[in-house]
C-alpha positions in Angstrom: -10.0 8.4 16.0 -13.2 9.8 14.5 -15.8 11.2 16.8 -19.5 10.4 17.0 -20.9 8.9 13.9 -24.3 9.4 12.3 -26.5 6.3 12.2 -26.0 4.6 8.9 -28.9 3.8 6.7 -30.7 7.2 6.4 -31.0 8.1 2.8 -29.6 11.5 1.9 -30.0 13.4 -1.4 -27.0 13.3 -3.7 -25.7 16.2 -5.9 -28.7 15.7 -8.2 -31.3 15.7 -5.4 -31.8 11.9 -5.6 -32.1 9.9 -2.4 -29.0 7.6 -2.3 -29.6 3.9 -1.6 -26.3 2.2 -1.1 -25.2 -1.2 -2.6 -26.8 -4.6 -2.0 -25.2 -7.8 -3.2 -26.5 -11.4 -3.1 -24.7 -14.6 -3.9 -21.7 -13.4 -5.8 -19.7 -16.1 -7.4 -16.5 -15.7 -9.3 -14.7 -18.7 -11.1 -11.4 -19.0 -12.6 -9.6 -21.8 -14.6 -8.8 -23.5 -11.4 -12.2 -23.3 -9.8 -14.1 -21.0 -7.5 -12.4 -17.8 -6.4 -15.4 -16.1 -4.6 -18.3 -18.3 -3.5 -21.6 -16.9 -2.3 -20.7 -13.4 -1.1 -23.5 -11.3 0.3 -22.9 -7.7 1.1 -25.1 -4.8 2.2 -23.8 -1.3 2.7 -26.3 1.5 3.5 -25.9 5.3 2.9 -23.8 6.7 5.6 -22.1 3.3 6.4 -18.6 2.0 5.8 -18.1 -1.7 5.6 -14.6 -3.1 5.5 -13.9 -6.4 3.7 -10.6 -7.9 5.0 -8.7 -11.1 4.5 -5.4 -12.6 3.4 -4.0 -12.0 -0.1 -5.9 -14.1 -2.5 -9.1 -14.3 -0.4 -11.1 -12.6 -3.1 -11.4 -9.1 -1.6 -10.3 -7.1 -4.7 -12.2 -9.2 -7.1 -15.3 -8.8 -5.1 -14.8 -5.1 -5.0 -14.5 -4.9 -8.8 -17.6 -7.1 -9.2 -19.6 -4.3 -7.6 -18.5 -2.1 -10.5 -18.9 -4.7 -13.3 -15.2 -4.9 -14.0 -14.2 -8.5 -13.4 -11.4 -9.6 -15.7 -12.6 -11.2 -19.0 -10.8 -14.5 -18.2 -13.0 -15.1 -15.2 -16.7 -15.9 -15.1 -19.0 -14.3 -12.5 -22.7 -14.3 -11.6 -24.9 -12.8 -8.9 -28.3 -13.6 -7.6 -28.9 -9.8 -7.4 -26.9 -6.6 -7.4 -28.4 -3.2 -6.6 -26.3 -0.1 -6.9 -27.8 3.1 -5.6 -31.3 1.8 -6.4 -30.3 0.6 -10.0 -30.7 -3.1 -10.7 -27.1 -3.9 -11.9 -27.4 -7.6 -12.0 -27.5 -7.8 -15.8 -26.2 -4.5 -17.2 -24.5 -4.2 -20.5 -21.0 -2.6 -20.6 -22.5 0.6 -22.0 -25.0 0.8 -19.0 -22.1 0.1 -16.5 -20.1 3.0 -18.0 -23.0 5.3 -17.3 -23.1 4.0 -13.8 -19.3 4.1 -12.9 -18.0 7.4 -11.6 -21.6 8.8 -11.2 -23.4 6.5 -8.9 -20.5 4.1 -7.9 -16.7 4.9 -8.1 -13.5 3.0 -7.4 -10.3 4.0 -5.7 -7.9 1.3 -6.6 -4.8 0.1 -4.9 -2.1 1.2 -7.3 -2.3 4.8 -8.5 0.7 4.4 -10.8 -1.4 1.9 -12.9 -4.7 3.6 -12.6 -3.7 7.2 -13.5 -3.1 8.0 -17.3 0.5 8.8 -17.6 -0.2 11.2 -20.5 -2.8 13.1 -18.8 -2.4 16.0 -16.3 -3.9 15.4 -12.8 -6.4 18.3 -13.3 -7.7 16.6 -16.4 -7.9 13.3 -14.7 -10.0 14.8 -11.9 -12.2 16.7 -14.4 -12.9 13.7 -16.5 -15.7 12.1 -14.5 -17.3 15.5 -14.1 -17.2 16.1 -17.9 -18.8 12.6 -18.6 -21.6 12.8 -15.9 -22.1 16.5 -15.6 -21.4 18.0 -19.0 -23.0 21.3 -18.1 -20.1 22.0 -15.7 -17.6 23.6 -17.8 -14.9 26.4 -17.8 -14.2 28.3 -14.6 -16.8 26.2 -12.8 -15.1 23.1 -13.7 -11.6 24.4 -12.7 -13.0 25.4 -9.4 -14.5 22.0 -8.9 -11.2 20.4 -9.6 -9.3 22.7 -7.2 -11.8 22.0 -4.4 -11.6 18.3 -4.9 -7.9 18.3 -4.7 -8.0 20.4 -1.6 -10.5 18.0 -0.2 -8.0 15.2 -0.3 -5.3 17.4 1.2 -3.2 17.6 -2.0 -0.7 20.5 -1.3 -0.5 23.3 -3.9 -3.6 22.1 -5.8 -3.1 24.5 -8.8 0.5 23.3 -9.2 -0.6 19.7 -8.9 -3.4 20.0 -11.4 -0.9 20.9 -14.1 1.5 18.0 -13.3 1.6 14.5 -14.6 1.5 11.4 -12.4 5.3 10.7 -12.8 6.0 14.1 -11.3 4.3 13.2 -8.0 5.4 10.9 -5.2 3.5 7.8 -4.5 1.4 9.3 -1.7 0.5 12.3 -3.8 -0.5 10.1 -6.7 -2.9 8.1 -4.4 -4.5 11.3 -3.2 -5.0 12.4 -6.8 -6.6 9.1 -7.7 -9.0 9.5 -4.7 -9.8 13.0 -5.9 -10.7 11.6 -9.3 -13.1 9.1 -7.8 -14.8 11.7 -5.6 -15.2 14.4 -8.3 -18.6 13.4 -9.6 -20.1 12.8 -6.1 -20.8 9.1 -6.3 -23.4 7.6 -3.9 -21.2 4.5 -3.5 -17.4 4.5 -3.1 -15.4 1.3 -3.4 -12.0 1.9 -1.8 -9.6 -0.9 -2.6 -6.6 -0.6 -0.3 -6.6 3.2 -0.7 -4.0 4.0 1.9 -1.6 1.1 1.3 1.3 3.2 0.1 0.6 6.3 2.2 2.7 7.4 5.2 1.1 7.5 8.6 0.1 11.1 8.7 -1.3 11.2 5.1 -3.0 7.8 5.8 -4.7 9.3 8.9 -6.0 12.3 6.8 -7.2 10.0 4.0 -9.0 7.7 6.6 -10.6 10.7 8.2 -11.7 11.9 4.8 -13.3 8.6 4.0 -15.0 8.7 7.4 -16.3 12.2 6.7 -17.5 11.1 3.2 -19.3 8.2 4.9 -20.9 10.5 7.5 -22.1 12.8 4.6 -24.3 9.8 3.4 -22.0 7.9 1.0 -22.0 4.1 1.2 -18.2 3.1 1.5 -16.9 -0.4 0.8 -13.4 -0.5 2.3 -11.0 -3.2 1.1 -8.0 -3.5 3.4 -5.5 -5.7 5.1 -4.7 -3.0 7.7 -6.8 -3.6 10.8 -5.7 -0.3 12.2 -7.2 1.5 9.3 -10.3 -0.7 9.5 -10.8 0.2 13.2 -10.5 3.8 12.4 -13.0 4.0 9.5 -15.4 1.1 9.4 -18.7 0.6 11.1 -18.8 -3.2 10.2 -16.3 -5.7 9.0 -16.6 -8.8 6.7 -13.8 -11.4 7.0 -13.1 -13.4 3.9 -11.0 -16.6 3.6 -10.5 -18.6 0.3 -13.5 -16.7 -1.3 -15.9 -17.2 1.5 -17.2 -15.0 4.3 -16.0 -16.6 7.6 -17.0 -13.8 10.1 -18.9 -10.5 10.1 -20.2 -8.1 12.6 -19.6 -4.6 14.1 -15.9 -3.6 13.8 -15.3 -3.1 17.5 -16.9 -6.5 18.3 -15.0 -8.5 15.7 -11.6 -7.0 16.5 -12.1 -7.2 20.3 -13.5 -10.8 20.3 -12.7 -12.6 17.0 -14.5 -16.0 16.7 -13.0 -17.5 13.5 -9.3 -18.7 13.5 -8.6 -16.6 10.5 -9.8 -13.5 12.2 -7.9 -14.4 15.3 -4.7 -14.7 13.2 -5.3 -11.3 11.5 -5.8 -9.6 14.9 -2.8 -11.3 16.4 -0.5 -10.2 13.6 -0.7 -6.5 14.3 0.7 -4.4 17.1 4.4 -4.8 18.1 6.5 -3.5 20.8 9.9 -2.0 19.7 12.7 -4.5 19.4 15.4 -4.5 22.1 18.6 -6.0 20.8 22.2 -5.6 22.0 24.2 -3.0 20.1 27.1 -4.6 18.2 30.5 -2.9 18.6 31.9 -4.0 15.3 32.3 -1.6 12.4 29.3 -0.6 10.4 28.8 -2.4 7.1 27.4 0.7 5.5 27.9 4.3 6.3 26.4 7.5 4.7 28.1 10.9 5.6 26.4 14.1 4.6 24.8 12.7 1.5 22.9 15.3 -0.7 20.9 14.7 -3.9 19.3 17.4 -6.1 16.7 17.2 -8.9 17.1 20.6 -10.6 16.4 23.3 -7.9 14.8 20.7 -5.5 16.9 19.2 -2.8 15.5 15.6 -2.3 18.1 14.5 0.1 19.9 17.1 2.3 23.0 16.4 4.3 21.9 13.1 5.5 24.2 10.8 7.6 23.6 7.3 9.1 25.2 3.9 9.6 24.0 0.4 9.5 25.6 -2.6 11.3 25.5 -6.3 10.5 22.5 -8.0 12.0 20.7 -4.8 12.6 17.9 -2.9 10.8 17.7 0.9 10.2 14.2 2.2 9.4 13.7 5.3 7.3 10.3 7.0 7.8 8.7 10.2 6.8 5.9 11.7 4.7 5.5 11.1 0.9 8.1 13.3 -0.8 10.4 13.4 2.2 13.2 11.8 0.3 12.9 8.2 1.6 12.9 6.4 -1.7 15.6 8.7 -3.3 17.8 7.8 -0.3 17.1 4.1 -0.8 18.2 4.2 -4.4 21.4 6.0 -3.5 22.1 3.2 -0.9 21.6 0.5 -3.4 23.7 2.2 -6.0 21.2 2.8 -8.7 21.2 6.6 -8.1 24.2 8.8 -7.6 24.6 11.3 -4.7 25.6 14.8 -5.7 27.7 15.2 -2.5 28.7 13.2 0.6 30.5 10.0 1.2 29.2 6.4 1.1 31.1 3.4 2.4 30.1 -0.3 2.1 32.1 -2.9 4.0 35.1 -0.6 4.2 35.2 0.5 0.6 33.9 3.6 -1.3 30.3 3.0 -2.6 28.2 4.6 -5.2 26.6 4.0 -8.7 30.0 4.0 -10.4 31.4 1.1 -8.2 28.2 -0.8 -7.5 29.0 -3.6 -10.0 29.8 -7.3 -10.2 29.9 -9.3 -7.1 29.7 -6.3 -4.8 26.5 -5.3 -6.6 24.8 -8.6 -5.7 25.7 -8.0 -2.1 23.3 -5.1 -1.9 19.8 -5.8 -3.1 16.7 -3.7 -3.4 13.1 -4.7 -2.9 11.0 -2.0 -4.5 7.7 -0.5 -3.4 5.8 -1.4 -6.6 6.3 -5.1 -7.7 4.8 -4.2 -11.1 7.9 -2.3 -11.9 10.2 -5.0 -10.7 8.8 -8.1 -12.3 8.9 -8.8 -16.1 5.2 -9.2 -17.1 6.2 -11.8 -19.8 8.1 -14.1 -17.4 6.4 -16.7 -15.1 7.5 -16.8 -11.5 9.7 -19.8 -12.0 11.7 -18.1 -14.7 12.1 -14.9 -12.7 13.4 -16.8 -9.7 15.5 -19.2 -11.7 17.2 -16.2 -13.5 17.9 -14.7 -10.0 19.5 -17.8 -8.5 21.5 -18.4 -11.6 22.9 -14.9 -11.4 23.8 -15.7 -7.8 26.0 -18.6 -8.9 23.7 -21.5 -7.9 24.5 -24.7 -9.8 21.9 -25.7 -12.6 21.2 -28.9 -10.8 20.2 -27.1 -7.5 18.2 -24.2 -9.1 14.8 -25.9 -8.9 15.2 -26.8 -5.2 16.5 -23.4 -4.4 13.4 -21.7 -6.2 11.2 -23.9 -4.2 12.8 -22.9 -0.9 12.6 -19.2 -1.7 8.9 -19.6 -2.4 8.3 -21.4 0.8 10.2 -18.6 2.7 7.8 -16.0 1.5 4.7 -18.1 2.0 4.0 -19.3 -1.5 3.6 -22.8 -2.9 5.5 -24.3 -5.9 2.3 -24.1 -7.8 3.1 -20.4 -8.4 6.1 -21.1 -10.6 3.8 -21.2 -13.7 2.0 -18.0 -12.9 2.8 -14.5 -14.5 2.6 -11.3 -12.5 -0.8 -10.4 -14.0 -2.1 -13.7 -12.4 -1.0 -12.8 -8.9 -2.6 -10.6 -6.2 -0.7 -7.5 -5.1 0.5 -9.3 -2.1 1.7 -12.3 -4.0 3.6 -10.1 -6.5 5.4 -8.4 -3.6 6.3 -11.8 -2.1 7.9 -12.8 -5.3 9.9 -9.6 -5.5 11.2 -10.2 -2.0 12.1 -13.9 -2.9 14.0 -12.6 -5.9 16.0 -10.2 -3.8 16.8 -13.0 -1.2 18.1 -15.2 -4.1 21.4 -13.3 -4.1 22.1 -14.0 -0.5 22.8 -10.2 0.1 24.7 -8.7 3.0 22.6 -5.6 2.9 18.9 -5.6 1.9 17.3 -2.3 1.1 13.5 -2.6 1.3 11.3 0.2 0.0 7.8 -0.3 1.5 8.1 -4.1 0.9 5.1 -5.2 2.9 2.7 -2.2 2.3 0.5 -4.4 -0.1 0.4 -7.4 2.2 -2.4 -8.4 4.6 -1.6 -8.5 8.3 -0.9 -12.3 8.6 1.3 -12.5 5.5 3.0 -9.3 6.6 3.7 -10.7 10.0 5.1 -13.9 8.4 7.4 -12.0 6.1 8.7 -9.7 8.9 9.4 -12.7 11.0 11.2 -14.4 8.2 13.3 -11.3 7.5 14.3 -11.3 11.2 15.1 -15.0 10.9 17.3 -14.4 7.9 19.0 -11.5 9.6 19.9 -13.7 12.5 21.0 -16.6 10.4 23.1 -14.5 7.9 23.9 -11.5 10.0 22.0 -9.5 7.3 21.9 -5.7 7.5 18.6 -4.0 6.4 17.6 -0.6 5.5 13.8 -0.6 5.8 11.9 2.3 4.1 8.4 2.4 5.4 5.4 4.7 6.4 4.1 2.0 8.9 5.4 2.7 12.4 4.0 -0.6 13.6 6.3 -2.3 11.0 9.2 -0.1 12.4 8.6 -1.4 15.9 8.4 -5.0 14.6 11.7 -5.1 12.7 13.9 -2.1 13.3 16.7 -1.4 15.8 17.3 2.2 14.8 15.3 4.8 12.9 15.9 8.0 11.1 12.9 10.4 10.6 13.0 12.5 7.3 11.1 15.7 6.5 11.8 17.8 3.4 14.9 15.8 2.7 16.5 16.2 6.0 16.8 13.9 9.1 14.9 15.6 11.9 15.1 12.8 14.5 17.2 9.7 14.9 18.2 7.0 17.4 17.2 3.6 18.7 13.5 2.8 18.0 12.6 2.4 21.6 14.1 5.7 22.5 12.5 7.6 19.5 9.2 6.2 20.1 9.2 6.8 23.9 10.7 10.4 23.7 10.5 11.8 20.2 12.8 14.8 19.8 11.0 16.7 17.0 7.4 17.8 16.7 7.1 15.9 13.3 8.1 12.7 15.0 5.3 13.3 17.5 2.9 14.0 14.7 3.8 10.7 13.0 3.4 8.7 16.2 0.1 10.4 17.0 -1.3 9.7 13.4 -0.4 6.0 13.9 -2.1 5.8 17.2 1.1 5.0 19.0 1.4 8.2 21.0 -1.0 10.9 22.2 -0.4 14.3 20.5 2.0 16.5 22.6 2.8 13.6 24.9 
């Protein structure tokens, strides 16, 4: 946890010598085709203060964040009584005036780095762009040094190499850190961070949160949008709780989290912090076994001599830092990527990309980390799920009711059948992706960060539903995650990966209580679940 904090509100000079003045919003209203989305939001964030905005998916958090930068989607209408950004009256700016403001006085770190970063631009050029726009006198070696220093500031390893790489060459965690570096490059007075640590593992998340806290303590006004109350407790001075577009509770972070008054806040607080599961170990044969599996990409070994087994009705968690090989291993298990060495066995038969076909292929389902990549943007939710249940052999007459049941299981109403992915929040998209995977009634479900984009209450409901499904169907799960609280909530066993190798493994309760490797202790400490060196 961060140490003593400077008192917020004192104005500090920015890089140009101006006195920063935070952000002040009155009576934000955002309307969509179906009515009000945000209704009457007030927000004040002073220099040197971090204010968190929390709430369930669809509460209006991200849209409110974007209104602070004047980037509300065109299909929505919005208005404010007043909006002041770093001393500038932004209530009625033109788009040209907004462009002069963004990146310089106020900057955004969005939730999805894969969407936000230009796939055709190297990381160094991405970070340099706001400096080129707002500080054109910074050029040549000075600009290159600025880029390198900014990449180092966000703990991006090998910054010179990363500056030459493209987004697709980085892991999800490294991409997110590159996006944060781009936002910080021109030294904005206000930073809007919309779920900036959603896809990051525990140790990287802790470093990024500490970085945001240091930025705040240096005099930047930080608006922190998050569903992670652990992150909120670590970084925010005050918290604003939203529900259905309205503020239902606000106050000092410690007070709100310790003594929530509104039912929504109480539910959010109750949905976090789990003790490790304790379930009887089954004696039957594992449904899936991996023995000394290795995968290389050129000279790089992504998965190195990894072995594990998964039994029916149990969950294996795979944890580790970004780039540790977790997602590559998940793709091997589901049969969409081939191992270079080692043996895979599913339900007593050899398994791999060459044999993962037909009915057996449907018995193993993947829920990806990024729902944007899993959902066809042209199809509405109804068509997506109908295609999935049809592929699973559900009779035409029963498909509508099956789709409705799947939506209910992941916490969505049937009103969502007409919506396309672009009309859904990040959490809603992920729930649709989970529903589609469940449509096949799989025996083994491989989940790659499936709840990383969800707020605490929805996450808790989906984790509870996954456990219910597991009990009802004896479903086996491989759960890739950076969130150790999620591991405690759903997993029986865990393997800890570092640089492609398994460095710790065993029952979750044993590994959490007595980690056998220094890296496991570091992960637990970063998540606040264990004191360093304990």
